[in-house]
Jmol script that loads the backbone (N, CA, C; Angstrom):
load data "model"
ATOM      1  N   MET A   1      -3.743  33.963 -16.616  1.00  0.00           N
ATOM      2  CA  MET A   1      -4.604  32.635 -16.489  1.00  0.00           C
ATOM      3  C   MET A   1      -4.778  31.921 -17.992  1.00  0.00           C
ATOM      4  N   ALA A   2      -4.569  30.689 -18.047  1.00  0.00           N
ATOM      5  CA  ALA A   2      -4.747  30.223 -19.196  1.00  0.00           C
ATOM      6  C   ALA A   2      -6.436  30.359 -19.850  1.00  0.00           C
ATOM      7  N   THR A   3      -6.131  30.145 -21.188  1.00  0.00           N
ATOM      8  CA  THR A   3      -7.733  30.146 -21.856  1.00  0.00           C
ATOM      9  C   THR A   3      -8.350  28.506 -21.599  1.00  0.00           C
ATOM     10  N   THR A   4      -9.235  28.498 -21.365  1.00  0.00           N
ATOM     11  CA  THR A   4      -9.901  27.091 -21.493  1.00  0.00           C
ATOM     12  C   THR A   4     -10.904  26.842 -22.709  1.00  0.00           C
ATOM     13  N   SER A   5     -11.468  25.703 -23.045  1.00  0.00           N
ATOM     14  CA  SER A   5     -11.888  25.329 -24.033  1.00  0.00           C
ATOM     15  C   SER A   5     -13.598  25.602 -23.604  1.00  0.00           C
ATOM     16  N   LYS A   6     -14.628  25.488 -24.600  1.00  0.00           N
ATOM     17  CA  LYS A   6     -15.942  25.490 -24.370  1.00  0.00           C
ATOM     18  C   LYS A   6     -16.023  24.168 -23.644  1.00  0.00           C
ATOM     19  N   LYS A   7     -15.597  23.198 -23.991  1.00  0.00           N
ATOM     20  CA  LYS A   7     -15.612  21.520 -23.373  1.00  0.00           C
ATOM     21  C   LYS A   7     -15.368  21.921 -21.803  1.00  0.00           C
ATOM     22  N   HIS A   8     -14.270  22.468 -21.554  1.00  0.00           N
ATOM     23  CA  HIS A   8     -13.754  22.787 -20.413  1.00  0.00           C
ATOM     24  C   HIS A   8     -14.888  23.488 -19.311  1.00  0.00           C
ATOM     25  N   ARG A   9     -15.146  24.574 -19.596  1.00  0.00           N
ATOM     26  CA  ARG A   9     -16.202  25.532 -19.236  1.00  0.00           C
ATOM     27  C   ARG A   9     -17.466  24.739 -18.958  1.00  0.00           C
ATOM     28  N   ASP A  10     -17.807  23.891 -19.807  1.00  0.00           N
ATOM     29  CA  ASP A  10     -19.108  23.434 -19.712  1.00  0.00           C
ATOM     30  C   ASP A  10     -19.087  22.092 -18.692  1.00  0.00           C
ATOM     31  N   PHE A  11     -18.186  21.664 -18.780  1.00  0.00           N
ATOM     32  CA  PHE A  11     -17.607  20.389 -17.665  1.00  0.00           C
ATOM     33  C   PHE A  11     -17.446  20.926 -16.193  1.00  0.00           C
ATOM     34  N   VAL A  12     -17.519  22.034 -16.038  1.00  0.00           N
ATOM     35  CA  VAL A  12     -16.784  22.773 -14.562  1.00  0.00           C
ATOM     36  C   VAL A  12     -17.998  23.583 -14.178  1.00  0.00           C
ATOM     37  N   SER A  13     -19.099  23.705 -14.925  1.00  0.00           N
ATOM     38  CA  SER A  13     -20.300  24.390 -14.716  1.00  0.00           C
ATOM     39  C   SER A  13     -21.090  23.887 -14.040  1.00  0.00           C
ATOM     40  N   ASP A  14     -21.178  22.578 -14.358  1.00  0.00           N
ATOM     41  CA  ASP A  14     -22.053  21.509 -13.959  1.00  0.00           C
ATOM     42  C   ASP A  14     -21.750  20.408 -12.623  1.00  0.00           C
ATOM     43  N   PRO A  15     -22.704  20.119 -11.688  1.00  0.00           N
ATOM     44  CA  PRO A  15     -22.280  18.931 -11.036  1.00  0.00           C
ATOM     45  C   PRO A  15     -21.768  17.782 -11.986  1.00  0.00           C
ATOM     46  N   MET A  16     -21.177  16.736 -11.231  1.00  0.00           N
ATOM     47  CA  MET A  16     -20.653  15.607 -11.965  1.00  0.00           C
ATOM     48  C   MET A  16     -21.632  14.732 -12.728  1.00  0.00           C
ATOM     49  N   GLY A  17     -22.759  14.287 -11.578  1.00  0.00           N
ATOM     50  CA  GLY A  17     -23.635  13.241 -12.256  1.00  0.00           C
ATOM     51  C   GLY A  17     -23.129  12.233 -13.068  1.00  0.00           C
ATOM     52  N   GLU A  18     -23.634  11.837 -14.134  1.00  0.00           N
ATOM     53  CA  GLU A  18     -23.396  10.942 -14.598  1.00  0.00           C
ATOM     54  C   GLU A  18     -22.584  10.806 -15.907  1.00  0.00           C
ATOM     55  N   LYS A  19     -21.688  11.901 -16.225  1.00  0.00           N
ATOM     56  CA  LYS A  19     -21.079  12.354 -17.312  1.00  0.00           C
ATOM     57  C   LYS A  19     -20.230  11.377 -17.708  1.00  0.00           C
ATOM     58  N   PRO A  20     -20.294  11.160 -19.249  1.00  0.00           N
ATOM     59  CA  PRO A  20     -19.351  10.558 -19.787  1.00  0.00           C
ATOM     60  C   PRO A  20     -17.524  10.645 -19.710  1.00  0.00           C
ATOM     61  N   VAL A  21     -16.490   9.875 -19.920  1.00  0.00           N
ATOM     62  CA  VAL A  21     -15.413  10.326 -19.843  1.00  0.00           C
ATOM     63  C   VAL A  21     -15.034  11.400 -20.952  1.00  0.00           C
ATOM     64  N   THR A  22     -15.852  11.211 -22.233  1.00  0.00           N
ATOM     65  CA  THR A  22     -15.635  12.446 -23.011  1.00  0.00           C
ATOM     66  C   THR A  22     -16.079  13.859 -22.779  1.00  0.00           C
ATOM     67  N   ASP A  23     -16.629  13.740 -21.776  1.00  0.00           N
ATOM     68  CA  ASP A  23     -17.101  15.306 -21.471  1.00  0.00           C
ATOM     69  C   ASP A  23     -15.814  15.844 -20.981  1.00  0.00           C
ATOM     70  N   LEU A  24     -14.795  15.345 -20.293  1.00  0.00           N
ATOM     71  CA  LEU A  24     -13.901  15.880 -19.786  1.00  0.00           C
ATOM     72  C   LEU A  24     -12.703  16.434 -20.894  1.00  0.00           C
ATOM     73  N   ALA A  25     -12.284  17.751 -20.505  1.00  0.00           N
ATOM     74  CA  ALA A  25     -11.661  18.309 -21.405  1.00  0.00           C
ATOM     75  C   ALA A  25     -10.441  17.522 -21.776  1.00  0.00           C
ATOM     76  N   GLY A  26      -9.799  17.516 -23.089  1.00  0.00           N
ATOM     77  CA  GLY A  26      -8.626  16.725 -23.443  1.00  0.00           C
ATOM     78  C   GLY A  26      -8.899  15.278 -23.886  1.00  0.00           C
ATOM     79  N   ILE A  27     -10.180  14.782 -23.612  1.00  0.00           N
ATOM     80  CA  ILE A  27     -10.357  13.008 -23.830  1.00  0.00           C
ATOM     81  C   ILE A  27     -11.546  13.362 -24.871  1.00  0.00           C
ATOM     82  N   GLY A  28     -11.162  12.886 -26.074  1.00  0.00           N
ATOM     83  CA  GLY A  28     -11.735  12.675 -27.138  1.00  0.00           C
ATOM     84  C   GLY A  28     -12.587  10.997 -27.185  1.00  0.00           C
ATOM     85  N   THR A  29     -12.894  10.799 -28.301  1.00  0.00           N
ATOM     86  CA  THR A  29     -13.673   9.578 -28.549  1.00  0.00           C
ATOM     87  C   THR A  29     -12.511   8.431 -28.397  1.00  0.00           C
ATOM     88  N   ILE A  30     -11.379   8.738 -28.786  1.00  0.00           N
ATOM     89  CA  ILE A  30     -10.374   7.073 -28.999  1.00  0.00           C
ATOM     90  C   ILE A  30     -10.037   7.246 -27.607  1.00  0.00           C
ATOM     91  N   LEU A  31      -9.280   8.282 -27.033  1.00  0.00           N
ATOM     92  CA  LEU A  31      -9.072   8.077 -25.463  1.00  0.00           C
ATOM     93  C   LEU A  31     -10.191   7.976 -24.574  1.00  0.00           C
ATOM     94  N   GLY A  32     -11.534   7.932 -24.896  1.00  0.00           N
ATOM     95  CA  GLY A  32     -12.625   7.821 -24.265  1.00  0.00           C
ATOM     96  C   GLY A  32     -12.636   6.288 -24.115  1.00  0.00           C
ATOM     97  N   ALA A  33     -12.599   5.779 -25.214  1.00  0.00           N
ATOM     98  CA  ALA A  33     -12.739   4.381 -25.675  1.00  0.00           C
ATOM     99  C   ALA A  33     -11.785   3.222 -24.759  1.00  0.00           C
ATOM    100  N   ARG A  34     -10.593   4.222 -24.590  1.00  0.00           N
ATOM    101  CA  ARG A  34      -9.268   3.523 -24.044  1.00  0.00           C
ATOM    102  C   ARG A  34      -9.556   3.409 -22.676  1.00  0.00           C
ATOM    103  N   LEU A  35     -10.159   4.508 -22.083  1.00  0.00           N
ATOM    104  CA  LEU A  35     -10.496   4.492 -20.597  1.00  0.00           C
ATOM    105  C   LEU A  35     -11.554   3.753 -20.201  1.00  0.00           C
ATOM    106  N   ASN A  36     -12.495   3.626 -20.992  1.00  0.00           N
ATOM    107  CA  ASN A  36     -13.477   2.651 -21.093  1.00  0.00           C
ATOM    108  C   ASN A  36     -12.854   1.343 -20.838  1.00  0.00           C
ATOM    109  N   GLU A  37     -11.990   1.002 -21.795  1.00  0.00           N
ATOM    110  CA  GLU A  37     -11.721  -0.469 -21.760  1.00  0.00           C
ATOM    111  C   GLU A  37     -10.992  -0.691 -20.362  1.00  0.00           C
ATOM    112  N   SER A  38     -10.213   0.406 -19.651  1.00  0.00           N
ATOM    113  CA  SER A  38      -9.744   0.273 -18.382  1.00  0.00           C
ATOM    114  C   SER A  38     -10.421   0.288 -17.066  1.00  0.00           C
ATOM    115  N   GLY A  39     -11.540   0.684 -17.243  1.00  0.00           N
ATOM    116  CA  GLY A  39     -12.758   0.196 -16.498  1.00  0.00           C
ATOM    117  C   GLY A  39     -13.013   1.480 -15.900  1.00  0.00           C
ATOM    118  N   PHE A  40     -12.662   2.972 -16.866  1.00  0.00           N
ATOM    119  CA  PHE A  40     -13.252   4.149 -16.322  1.00  0.00           C
ATOM    120  C   PHE A  40     -13.985   4.606 -17.368  1.00  0.00           C
ATOM    121  N   ASN A  41     -15.231   4.124 -17.276  1.00  0.00           N
ATOM    122  CA  ASN A  41     -16.411   4.475 -17.991  1.00  0.00           C
ATOM    123  C   ASN A  41     -17.164   5.679 -17.796  1.00  0.00           C
ATOM    124  N   LYS A  42     -17.146   6.446 -16.556  1.00  0.00           N
ATOM    125  CA  LYS A  42     -17.636   7.699 -16.450  1.00  0.00           C
ATOM    126  C   LYS A  42     -16.605   8.954 -15.922  1.00  0.00           C
ATOM    127  N   ALA A  43     -16.929  10.049 -16.349  1.00  0.00           N
ATOM    128  CA  ALA A  43     -15.986  11.139 -15.598  1.00  0.00           C
ATOM    129  C   ALA A  43     -15.717  11.124 -14.337  1.00  0.00           C
ATOM    130  N   ASN A  44     -16.689  10.591 -13.426  1.00  0.00           N
ATOM    131  CA  ASN A  44     -16.371  10.461 -11.976  1.00  0.00           C
ATOM    132  C   ASN A  44     -15.376   9.160 -11.563  1.00  0.00           C
ATOM    133  N   THR A  45     -15.316   8.455 -12.448  1.00  0.00           N
ATOM    134  CA  THR A  45     -14.259   7.341 -12.041  1.00  0.00           C
ATOM    135  C   THR A  45     -13.171   7.927 -12.231  1.00  0.00           C
ATOM    136  N   VAL A  46     -12.724   8.838 -13.244  1.00  0.00           N
ATOM    137  CA  VAL A  46     -11.544   9.210 -13.492  1.00  0.00           C
ATOM    138  C   VAL A  46     -11.292  10.535 -12.432  1.00  0.00           C
ATOM    139  N   LEU A  47     -12.354  10.891 -12.172  1.00  0.00           N
ATOM    140  CA  LEU A  47     -12.336  12.032 -10.796  1.00  0.00           C
ATOM    141  C   LEU A  47     -11.964  11.341  -9.813  1.00  0.00           C
ATOM    142  N   GLY A  48     -12.564   9.980  -9.223  1.00  0.00           N
ATOM    143  CA  GLY A  48     -11.936   9.292  -8.143  1.00  0.00           C
ATOM    144  C   GLY A  48     -10.296   9.040  -8.355  1.00  0.00           C
ATOM    145  N   GLN A  49      -9.886   8.835  -9.415  1.00  0.00           N
ATOM    146  CA  GLN A  49      -8.550   8.617  -9.574  1.00  0.00           C
ATOM    147  C   GLN A  49      -7.761   9.923  -9.311  1.00  0.00           C
ATOM    148  N   HIS A  50      -8.321  10.995  -9.776  1.00  0.00           N
ATOM    149  CA  HIS A  50      -7.738  12.297  -9.745  1.00  0.00           C
ATOM    150  C   HIS A  50      -7.449  12.660  -8.170  1.00  0.00           C
ATOM    151  N   LEU A  51      -8.648  11.728  -7.587  1.00  0.00           N
ATOM    152  CA  LEU A  51      -8.780  12.249  -6.050  1.00  0.00           C
ATOM    153  C   LEU A  51      -7.446  11.405  -5.031  1.00  0.00           C
ATOM    154  N   VAL A  52      -7.805   9.965  -5.745  1.00  0.00           N
ATOM    155  CA  VAL A  52      -7.015   9.209  -4.868  1.00  0.00           C
ATOM    156  C   VAL A  52      -5.329   9.652  -5.151  1.00  0.00           C
ATOM    157  N   LEU A  53      -4.826  10.440  -6.503  1.00  0.00           N
ATOM    158  CA  LEU A  53      -3.476  10.765  -6.722  1.00  0.00           C
ATOM    159  C   LEU A  53      -3.174  12.072  -6.136  1.00  0.00           C
ATOM    160  N   GLN A  54      -4.351  12.454  -5.240  1.00  0.00           N
ATOM    161  CA  GLN A  54      -4.166  13.631  -4.224  1.00  0.00           C
ATOM    162  C   GLN A  54      -3.881  15.080  -5.234  1.00  0.00           C
ATOM    163  N   ARG A  55      -4.874  15.038  -6.380  1.00  0.00           N
ATOM    164  CA  ARG A  55      -4.739  16.044  -7.096  1.00  0.00           C
ATOM    165  C   ARG A  55      -3.439  16.402  -7.439  1.00  0.00           C
ATOM    166  N   ASN A  56      -2.450  15.746  -7.689  1.00  0.00           N
ATOM    167  CA  ASN A  56      -1.075  15.894  -7.964  1.00  0.00           C
ATOM    168  C   ASN A  56      -0.905  15.838  -9.276  1.00  0.00           C
ATOM    169  N   GLU A  57      -0.783  17.050 -10.069  1.00  0.00           N
ATOM    170  CA  GLU A  57      -0.498  17.020 -11.534  1.00  0.00           C
ATOM    171  C   GLU A  57       0.397  16.139 -12.147  1.00  0.00           C
ATOM    172  N   TYR A  58       1.741  16.022 -11.572  1.00  0.00           N
ATOM    173  CA  TYR A  58       2.295  14.902 -12.233  1.00  0.00           C
ATOM    174  C   TYR A  58       1.916  13.623 -12.216  1.00  0.00           C
ATOM    175  N   LEU A  59       1.319  13.101 -11.006  1.00  0.00           N
ATOM    176  CA  LEU A  59       0.814  11.705 -10.794  1.00  0.00           C
ATOM    177  C   LEU A  59      -0.327  11.730 -11.702  1.00  0.00           C
ATOM    178  N   PHE A  60      -1.151  12.642 -11.997  1.00  0.00           N
ATOM    179  CA  PHE A  60      -2.293  12.413 -12.436  1.00  0.00           C
ATOM    180  C   PHE A  60      -1.970  12.211 -14.108  1.00  0.00           C
ATOM    181  N   THR A  61      -1.203  13.332 -14.946  1.00  0.00           N
ATOM    182  CA  THR A  61      -0.817  13.278 -16.200  1.00  0.00           C
ATOM    183  C   THR A  61      -0.072  11.771 -16.185  1.00  0.00           C
ATOM    184  N   LYS A  62       0.876  11.448 -15.409  1.00  0.00           N
ATOM    185  CA  LYS A  62       1.530  10.367 -15.883  1.00  0.00           C
ATOM    186  C   LYS A  62       0.590   9.222 -15.599  1.00  0.00           C
ATOM    187  N   TRP A  63      -0.403   9.048 -14.634  1.00  0.00           N
ATOM    188  CA  TRP A  63      -1.467   8.033 -14.819  1.00  0.00           C
ATOM    189  C   TRP A  63      -2.112   8.012 -16.272  1.00  0.00           C
ATOM    190  N   ILE A  64      -2.554   9.102 -16.679  1.00  0.00           N
ATOM    191  CA  ILE A  64      -3.516   9.230 -17.825  1.00  0.00           C
ATOM    192  C   ILE A  64      -2.844   9.152 -18.832  1.00  0.00           C
ATOM    193  N   LYS A  65      -1.564   9.313 -19.136  1.00  0.00           N
ATOM    194  CA  LYS A  65      -0.766   8.888 -20.175  1.00  0.00           C
ATOM    195  C   LYS A  65      -0.378   7.608 -20.512  1.00  0.00           C
ATOM    196  N   ASN A  66      -0.266   6.775 -19.189  1.00  0.00           N
ATOM    197  CA  ASN A  66      -0.150   5.322 -19.394  1.00  0.00           C
ATOM    198  C   ASN A  66      -1.312   4.291 -19.587  1.00  0.00           C
ATOM    199  N   THR A  67      -2.608   5.044 -18.973  1.00  0.00           N
ATOM    200  CA  THR A  67      -3.653   4.400 -18.914  1.00  0.00           C
ATOM    201  C   THR A  67      -4.422   4.473 -20.321  1.00  0.00           C
ATOM    202  N   CYS A  68      -4.210   5.719 -21.049  1.00  0.00           N
ATOM    203  CA  CYS A  68      -5.314   5.884 -22.159  1.00  0.00           C
ATOM    204  C   CYS A  68      -4.239   6.531 -23.199  1.00  0.00           C
ATOM    205  N   TYR A  69      -2.901   6.812 -23.071  1.00  0.00           N
ATOM    206  CA  TYR A  69      -2.088   7.121 -24.385  1.00  0.00           C
ATOM    207  C   TYR A  69      -2.144   8.666 -24.447  1.00  0.00           C
ATOM    208  N   ALA A  70      -2.724   9.350 -23.204  1.00  0.00           N
ATOM    209  CA  ALA A  70      -2.958  10.711 -23.724  1.00  0.00           C
ATOM    210  C   ALA A  70      -1.477  11.432 -23.838  1.00  0.00           C
ATOM    211  N   ASN A  71      -1.606  12.496 -25.116  1.00  0.00           N
ATOM    212  CA  ASN A  71      -0.380  13.200 -24.999  1.00  0.00           C
ATOM    213  C   ASN A  71      -0.457  14.239 -23.863  1.00  0.00           C
ATOM    214  N   SER A  72       0.839  14.998 -23.787  1.00  0.00           N
ATOM    215  CA  SER A  72       0.925  16.104 -22.761  1.00  0.00           C
ATOM    216  C   SER A  72      -0.281  17.302 -22.619  1.00  0.00           C
ATOM    217  N   LYS A  73      -0.577  17.499 -23.858  1.00  0.00           N
ATOM    218  CA  LYS A  73      -1.372  18.784 -23.635  1.00  0.00           C
ATOM    219  C   LYS A  73      -3.058  17.899 -23.161  1.00  0.00           C
ATOM    220  N   GLN A  74      -3.100  17.054 -23.883  1.00  0.00           N
ATOM    221  CA  GLN A  74      -4.589  16.230 -23.524  1.00  0.00           C
ATOM    222  C   GLN A  74      -4.548  15.889 -21.923  1.00  0.00           C
ATOM    223  N   ALA A  75      -3.322  15.328 -21.317  1.00  0.00           N
ATOM    224  CA  ALA A  75      -3.465  14.993 -20.086  1.00  0.00           C
ATOM    225  C   ALA A  75      -3.306  16.109 -19.216  1.00  0.00           C
ATOM    226  N   LYS A  76      -2.822  17.217 -19.335  1.00  0.00           N
ATOM    227  CA  LYS A  76      -2.989  18.549 -18.463  1.00  0.00           C
ATOM    228  C   LYS A  76      -4.408  19.370 -18.855  1.00  0.00           C
ATOM    229  N   ASP A  77      -5.066  19.045 -19.955  1.00  0.00           N
ATOM    230  CA  ASP A  77      -6.303  19.634 -20.138  1.00  0.00           C
ATOM    231  C   ASP A  77      -7.457  18.971 -19.397  1.00  0.00           C
ATOM    232  N   CYS A  78      -7.059  17.832 -19.086  1.00  0.00           N
ATOM    233  CA  CYS A  78      -7.877  16.786 -18.462  1.00  0.00           C
ATOM    234  C   CYS A  78      -7.828  17.078 -16.899  1.00  0.00           C
ATOM    235  N   PHE A  79      -6.501  17.245 -16.502  1.00  0.00           N
ATOM    236  CA  PHE A  79      -6.180  17.476 -15.021  1.00  0.00           C
ATOM    237  C   PHE A  79      -6.476  18.922 -14.541  1.00  0.00           C
ATOM    238  N   ASN A  80      -6.560  20.060 -15.597  1.00  0.00           N
ATOM    239  CA  ASN A  80      -6.769  21.322 -15.275  1.00  0.00           C
ATOM    240  C   ASN A  80      -8.350  21.281 -15.049  1.00  0.00           C
ATOM    241  N   CYS A  81      -9.065  20.426 -15.784  1.00  0.00           N
ATOM    242  CA  CYS A  81     -10.705  20.420 -15.864  1.00  0.00           C
ATOM    243  C   CYS A  81     -11.352  19.764 -14.813  1.00  0.00           C
ATOM    244  N   LEU A  82     -10.582  18.808 -14.332  1.00  0.00           N
ATOM    245  CA  LEU A  82     -10.787  18.210 -12.751  1.00  0.00           C
ATOM    246  C   LEU A  82     -10.584  18.959 -11.850  1.00  0.00           C
ATOM    247  N   ASN A  83      -9.483  19.543 -11.769  1.00  0.00           N
ATOM    248  CA  ASN A  83      -8.827  20.183 -10.481  1.00  0.00           C
ATOM    249  C   ASN A  83      -9.762  21.467 -10.418  1.00  0.00           C
ATOM    250  N   GLU A  84      -9.952  22.174 -11.593  1.00  0.00           N
ATOM    251  CA  GLU A  84     -11.125  23.411 -11.312  1.00  0.00           C
ATOM    252  C   GLU A  84     -12.463  22.663 -11.033  1.00  0.00           C
ATOM    253  N   TRP A  85     -12.823  21.529 -11.414  1.00  0.00           N
ATOM    254  CA  TRP A  85     -14.130  21.232 -10.893  1.00  0.00           C
ATOM    255  C   TRP A  85     -14.490  20.933  -9.524  1.00  0.00           C
ATOM    256  N   CYS A  86     -12.982  20.465  -8.673  1.00  0.00           N
ATOM    257  CA  CYS A  86     -12.926  19.955  -7.679  1.00  0.00           C
ATOM    258  C   CYS A  86     -12.966  21.618  -6.766  1.00  0.00           C
ATOM    259  N   ASP A  87     -12.117  22.461  -7.125  1.00  0.00           N
ATOM    260  CA  ASP A  87     -12.165  23.777  -6.572  1.00  0.00           C
ATOM    261  C   ASP A  87     -13.712  24.335  -6.654  1.00  0.00           C
ATOM    262  N   GLN A  88     -14.410  24.237  -7.610  1.00  0.00           N
ATOM    263  CA  GLN A  88     -15.872  24.413  -7.724  1.00  0.00           C
ATOM    264  C   GLN A  88     -16.766  23.580  -6.821  1.00  0.00           C
ATOM    265  N   PHE A  89     -16.717  22.553  -6.508  1.00  0.00           N
ATOM    266  CA  PHE A  89     -18.003  21.833  -5.831  1.00  0.00           C
ATOM    267  C   PHE A  89     -17.159  20.995  -4.703  1.00  0.00           C
ATOM    268  N   LEU A  90     -16.028  20.993  -4.455  1.00  0.00           N
ATOM    269  CA  LEU A  90     -15.746  20.050  -3.091  1.00  0.00           C
ATOM    270  C   LEU A  90     -15.444  21.001  -2.091  1.00  0.00           C
TER     271      LEU A  90
END
end "model"
wireframe off; spacefill off
backbone 0.3
color backbone group
């Protein structure tokens, strides 16, 4: 299994609540600001998009790259973080 960052582990250990997008693994200040500009101001709105795309890694990573110009690693880290959160809480 791939190792995960502390940010990833912290995110998946708690219910969603009102977490900011920058709490998502792979999403820092710059990508968070770009997501915010696109109307995704909370982690739960990004989770909604993740679910709309049926938790499909290809579709989600393509979407997040197009939306906030994440690179492949950032997109995959964010996908994995949300996917593991879903496995934990849904």
